[in-house]
C-alpha positions in Angstrom: -7.6 -4.0 -56.9 -4.8 -4.1 -59.4 -1.9 -1.9 -58.6 -0.7 0.7 -61.2 2.9 0.4 -62.2 4.9 3.5 -61.2 8.2 4.0 -63.0 9.4 6.5 -60.4 9.2 3.8 -57.7 8.9 0.5 -59.7 7.3 -2.3 -57.8 5.3 -5.3 -58.8 2.6 -6.7 -56.6 2.4 -10.5 -56.6 -0.8 -12.5 -56.2 0.6 -14.0 -52.9 0.8 -10.5 -51.4 4.5 -10.0 -51.9 5.8 -6.7 -53.1 9.0 -6.8 -55.2 11.2 -3.9 -55.8 12.3 -3.6 -59.5 15.4 -2.1 -61.1 14.7 0.3 -64.0 16.6 -0.2 -67.2 19.3 2.5 -67.6 18.4 3.0 -71.3 14.9 1.9 -72.4 14.9 1.5 -76.1 11.8 0.4 -78.0 13.0 -2.5 -80.0 10.9 -4.8 -82.3 10.2 -8.3 -81.1 13.0 -10.6 -82.0 12.6 -13.4 -84.5 10.8 -16.4 -83.1 13.4 -18.5 -81.3 12.3 -22.1 -81.0 15.4 -23.0 -78.9 14.4 -20.5 -76.2 10.9 -21.9 -76.1 12.2 -25.4 -75.7 14.6 -24.3 -73.0 11.7 -22.9 -71.0 9.5 -25.9 -71.5 12.2 -28.4 -70.5 12.7 -26.6 -67.2 9.1 -26.1 -66.0 9.6 -28.3 -63.0 12.9 -26.6 -62.0 11.0 -23.3 -61.9 8.2 -24.8 -59.9 10.6 -26.3 -57.4 12.2 -22.9 -56.9 9.0 -20.8 -57.0 9.7 -19.1 -53.6 13.1 -18.1 -54.7 11.8 -16.6 -58.0 9.0 -14.8 -56.1 11.7 -13.1 -54.0 13.7 -11.6 -56.9 12.1 -9.3 -59.5 14.9 -10.0 -62.0 14.1 -13.7 -62.0 10.3 -13.1 -61.8 10.4 -10.8 -64.8 12.6 -13.1 -66.9 11.1 -13.2 -70.5 9.8 -16.8 -71.0 10.6 -16.5 -74.8 7.4 -18.4 -75.5 5.3 -17.1 -78.3 1.7 -18.0 -77.6 -1.2 -17.0 -79.8 -4.4 -17.7 -81.7 -5.1 -18.3 -85.4 -6.6 -15.2 -87.0 -5.7 -13.1 -84.0 -1.9 -13.2 -83.9 0.4 -13.7 -81.0 0.1 -12.6 -77.4 2.7 -10.5 -75.6 5.2 -12.9 -74.1 4.7 -13.7 -70.5 7.3 -13.5 -67.8 8.5 -16.5 -65.7 6.8 -15.2 -62.6 3.4 -14.9 -64.4 3.6 -18.4 -65.5 4.4 -19.6 -62.0 1.4 -17.6 -60.6 -0.8 -19.1 -63.3 0.3 -22.7 -62.6 0.0 -22.3 -58.8 -3.1 -20.1 -58.4 -5.1 -21.1 -61.5 -4.6 -24.8 -61.8 -8.1 -25.5 -63.0 -7.0 -23.9 -66.2 -3.2 -24.1 -66.3 -2.8 -27.8 -65.4 -4.2 -30.3 -67.9 -6.2 -33.5 -67.2 -3.0 -35.5 -66.9 -1.7 -33.2 -64.1 0.9 -31.5 -66.3 1.6 -27.7 -66.4 0.7 -26.0 -69.7 3.5 -23.8 -71.0 2.6 -23.2 -74.7 -0.8 -22.0 -76.0 -1.7 -22.1 -79.7 -5.0 -22.8 -81.4 -8.1 -21.5 -83.1 -10.8 -19.4 -81.4 -13.3 -20.5 -84.0 -13.0 -24.2 -84.1 -11.5 -24.6 -80.6 -8.8 -26.9 -82.0 -5.4 -26.4 -80.4 -1.8 -27.5 -80.3 -1.1 -26.5 -76.6 1.8 -28.2 -74.9 2.6 -29.4 -71.4 5.8 -30.6 -69.7 6.4 -33.6 -67.5 8.9 -34.0 -64.6 11.6 -35.1 -67.1 11.1 -32.0 -69.2 9.5 -33.9 -72.1 6.7 -32.1 -74.0 3.2 -33.5 -74.4 0.0 -32.5 -76.2 -2.2 -30.8 -73.6 -5.5 -32.4 -72.6 -7.2 -29.1 -71.6 -9.6 -29.0 -68.7 -11.6 -26.2 -70.4 -12.0 -24.8 -73.9 -9.0 -23.3 -75.6 -10.5 -19.7 -75.4 -11.2 -20.1 -71.7 -7.7 -21.3 -71.0 -6.2 -18.4 -73.0 -8.3 -15.9 -71.1 -7.1 -17.3 -67.8 -3.4 -17.1 -68.9 -3.7 -13.5 -70.3 -5.5 -12.4 -67.1 -2.3 -13.2 -65.1 0.3 -12.2 -67.6 -1.0 -8.7 -68.5 -0.2 -7.4 -65.0 3.5 -7.6 -65.6 3.9 -6.4 -69.2 4.8 -2.8 -68.3 7.3 -3.9 -65.7 8.9 -6.3 -68.3 9.3 -3.4 -70.7 11.0 -1.0 -68.2 12.8 -3.1 -65.7 15.9 -5.3 -65.5 15.5 -9.0 -65.8 17.6 -12.1 -66.1 17.3 -14.3 -69.2 15.9 -17.7 -68.8 19.3 -19.4 -69.3 20.7 -17.1 -66.5 17.8 -18.1 -64.2 18.5 -21.8 -65.0 22.2 -21.3 -64.1 21.2 -19.6 -60.8 18.8 -22.4 -59.9 20.9 -25.3 -61.2 21.5 -27.8 -58.4 18.4 -26.7 -56.5 16.2 -29.5 -57.7 16.7 -32.4 -55.4 15.1 -35.9 -55.2 12.9 -34.5 -52.4 11.8 -31.6 -54.6 10.9 -34.1 -57.3 8.8 -36.1 -54.9 7.1 -33.0 -53.5 6.2 -31.7 -56.9 5.0 -35.1 -58.1 2.7 -35.3 -55.0 1.5 -31.7 -55.6 0.7 -32.4 -59.2 -1.1 -35.6 -58.4 -3.1 -33.7 -55.7 -4.0 -31.0 -58.3 -4.9 -33.6 -60.8 -7.4 -35.2 -58.3 -8.7 -31.8 -57.3 -9.3 -30.9 -61.0 -11.0 -34.2 -61.6 -13.3 -33.7 -58.6 -14.2 -30.2 -59.8 -14.9 -31.6 -63.3 -17.2 -34.3 -61.9 -19.0 -31.8 -59.7 -19.7 -29.8 -62.8 -20.9 -32.9 -64.7 -23.2 -33.9 -61.8 -24.6 -30.3 -61.7 -25.2 -30.4 -65.5 -26.9 -33.8 -65.2 -29.2 -32.6 -62.4 -30.2 -29.6 -64.5 -30.7 -31.8 -67.5 -32.8 -34.3 -65.5 -34.8 -31.4 -64.0 -35.5 -30.1 -67.5 -36.6 -33.6 -68.7 -38.8 -34.2 -65.6 -40.5 -30.9 -66.3 -41.2 -31.8 -69.9 -42.6 -35.2 -68.8 -45.0 -33.5 -66.4 -46.2 -31.2 -69.2 -46.7 -34.1 -71.6 -48.7 -36.1 -69.0 -50.8 -33.1 -68.2 -51.6 -32.7 -71.9 -52.3 -36.4 -72.4 -54.7 -36.6 -69.4 -55.9 -33.0 -69.6 -59.7 -33.7 -69.2 -59.4 -36.1 -66.4 -56.8 -34.0 -64.6 -59.0 -30.9 -64.9 -61.8 -32.8 -63.2 -59.3 -34.1 -60.6 -58.1 -30.6 -59.9 -61.6 -29.2 -59.3 -62.4 -32.0 -56.8 -59.0 -31.8 -55.2 -59.4 -28.0 -54.7 -62.9 -28.5 -53.2 -61.7 -31.2 -50.8 -58.7 -29.0 -49.8 -60.9 -26.1 -49.1 -63.2 -28.3 -46.9 -60.2 -29.7 -45.0 -58.9 -26.2 -44.4 -62.3 -25.0 -43.2 -62.6 -27.9 -40.8 -59.1 -27.2 -39.5 -59.9 -23.5 -38.9 -63.2 -24.4 -37.3 -61.5 -26.9 -34.9 -59.0 -24.2 -33.8 -61.6 -21.5 -33.3 -64.0 -23.7 -31.4 -61.3 -25.1 -29.2 -60.4 -21.5 -28.2 -64.0 -20.7 -27.5 -64.6 -23.9 -25.5 -61.5 -23.3 -23.4 -62.8 -19.9 -22.4 -66.1 -21.5 -21.4 -64.3 -24.2 -19.5 -62.2 -21.7 -17.5 -65.4 -19.7 -16.8 -67.1 -22.8 -15.4 -69.8 -22.6 -18.0 -68.7 -26.0 -19.6 -67.7 -29.2 -17.8 -64.5 -31.0 -18.6 -66.4 -34.0 -19.8 -68.5 -32.0 -22.3 -65.4 -30.1 -23.4 -63.5 -33.4 -24.2 -66.5 -34.9 -26.0 -67.1 -31.8 -28.1 -63.3 -31.5 -28.8 -63.1 -35.2 -29.9 -66.0 -34.7 -32.3 -64.5 -31.6 -33.9 -61.1 -33.3 -34.2 -62.7 -36.3 -35.9 -64.4 -34.0 -38.4 -61.1 -32.3 -39.1 -59.2 -35.6 -39.5 -61.9 -37.1 -41.7 -61.8 -34.1 -44.0 -58.0 -34.2 -44.3 -58.0 -38.0 -44.8 -60.6 -37.6 -47.6 -58.4 -35.0 -49.3 -55.2 -37.1 -49.0 -56.9 -40.3 -50.1 -58.5 -38.7 -53.1 -55.2 -37.1 -54.1 -53.3 -40.3 -54.2 -56.0 -42.8 -55.4 -57.4 -40.7 -58.2 -54.0 -39.7 -59.6 -52.9 -43.3 -59.6 -56.1 -44.2 -61.4 -55.6 -41.5 -64.0 -51.8 -41.9 -64.6 -51.2 -45.6 -63.9 -47.5 -46.4 -63.9 -46.7 -42.7 -64.3 -48.5 -41.6 -61.1 -45.2 -40.9 -59.3 -44.2 -38.4 -62.0 -47.0 -36.0 -61.4 -48.0 -34.8 -57.9 -51.1 -32.9 -56.9 -49.1 -29.7 -56.5 -47.7 -30.2 -60.0 -51.2 -30.4 -61.4 -52.1 -27.2 -59.5 -49.1 -25.3 -60.9 -49.8 -26.5 -64.5 -53.5 -25.5 -64.1 -52.4 -22.0 -62.9 -50.0 -21.7 -65.9 -52.8 -22.6 -68.2 -55.1 -20.0 -66.6 -52.4 -17.3 -66.5 -50.0 -18.0 -69.3 
């Protein structure tokens, strides 16, 4: 459950379970959004991997966590979103990588596009801080919804609590991005990239299976329509033979119970019991064999090369659908 922000005891509840104490602004003044500052946006995008390398440190200080990213995201026809804080971006990148990391394994830091056409100009950053056009894992709208779902939790805290600026955060973290950190983050991004690719392929396989199932169903319907008269006769004979096989099976079970009682009572010799039981079993097996043999041979005769595409139970289901549409 999402925690409500309480200005009398300001705290933010992070997705990893951490609770951070916040520091209220001494004088909260409602000021209009400042003019779009492309320099601040670029500064944020160039330092994405520095932030990721120091995520734990940022998650331990509300003033760094609530730092205004300065990035103006938005949609055509809908306007801009409220700016997200640094900590929200980190949570999005770490916890929602199926949406926040593109197909090349790079974090998305800028969102812009059209909700109607789906065209976008989203940007990612590489380990050197260079920007790239994002190759989104999902649609632009789905990606935006994922981002907004994380960012909206901290808008109230951003409006009422103290926070460092992004340049101040960079100054604090400067020097805390070693070669080991680069190697670790590179491995993490490669791992995420492979995870995302596996997830994508799983979805593709699922879609193909559903598509194949739909096509197979349509093939069965067409074969049934094409050979309707012959399959109707087949179904009648199939049903009759199945009924006979079931009757023989039930008779075998019932007579075996009765003869066992006679055998225990001494009213039937073991020899007569075995002879009668063998005869009943042969009748049952012959009826079942006649049913199975007719099912396979007659369908193959009717359908030819397509015999494997329509099974007796499929014919039965299609006949029931025809009778009870």
